[in-house]
N, C-alpha and C positions, 0 to 999 in steps of 0.2 A: 832152741830153735829160732832162726833168723824170721825177721820182718824186715822192712822196707822202711825207710825215713820218710815220716809225714811232711817234709816238705821238701824235698827234691828225687825223693823215692830211690834214693841210694842204700842196696843191701845193707843190712846191718846184721852180719854174722861172726864179728870177730870182736872181742871186748874192746880193743880200740876203734872200732869203726864208730862205736856208742858218745854221744856227748857225756862227759866227763867222766868215761870207761864206765858206765851207768848201764847194764846191760836191760833195765828197765827203762831206760827213754827211750823215748819214740823220736827223738833228731839224731843226726848224727851230726861227726865234730866237724864237719865244716858249715853246719847252719845256725851255730851256736857262739854270742861271744864268750869273751873268756869270763866270765860270770854268770853264765848259763842263759843267759836270755837268748832268745832268737833274734837271729841278723832281719834285717829289715827287708821285706819284699825286693827291693831294687838290690839289693848287695845279692842275695840269695839269687836273683834273675844273673846278672853281671856273673857272678861265680858258673852258673850252667853253663851261660853262653862261652866263658873260658874253656871250660870241658869239654865241648862238643867241638869247640873250634880244635884244643888238643888232639882232641882223637879221632875226626873226619875232617878238620880243613872245613875248605867252601866259604862260600860267601857269609859273612855275617849276617846278612839279611835272613838267610836259610837258617843256618843257625840259631837265631833269634826264635823264628817259626818252631822248630822244636824244642827250646823251651820252654818259649810260653804254652806249648800242648803238656808240654812234661809237667810243668809246676800244675797248670787247671786242672790236673789231674789225679794231686797230692790233696788228702784230708785238707791240710792245713788251709790252703786257700780258700777251699769250699766258701762260697759269700762273703769273701774279700774283693773289695775293688783296690786294685794297684795300679798304677799307671801304666808299668810295662808290660801289664796284660792290653793292652790296647794296642790293636795290630793284628798282622794275618797270623796264623797258626797253621802248624802244618796238618796235614790231612794223617788221617788213620794210616794211610798205604806209607805214606813217608817215613812217619814214626815210629811205623813197626819195620820198616826196613834198615832204619837207625837203630836199633833196637839189636837189630837181628845180628850188626856189628860189632855191639859190644861183647 
């Protein structure tokens, strides 16, 4: 059964999607360091921005809004205070439109 990465929301479907190839891991391969620790909020945010830019193009400002919305919905970030969360956040409608394109 698949689930999503707790930090970025990436679907975890195949063994190689999971951190360390461990199908019980709650994180994807993109959100952890070589030693298995979770990357910083800023690193994951920047990775999300780069991903959305590569998929959709557009302005960095718009993509940052989408990335903030995505991260703030993930369980791992609940109650955490990260500087990259300060700023505009995409609306539910903007986020839904983006997700429909993936």
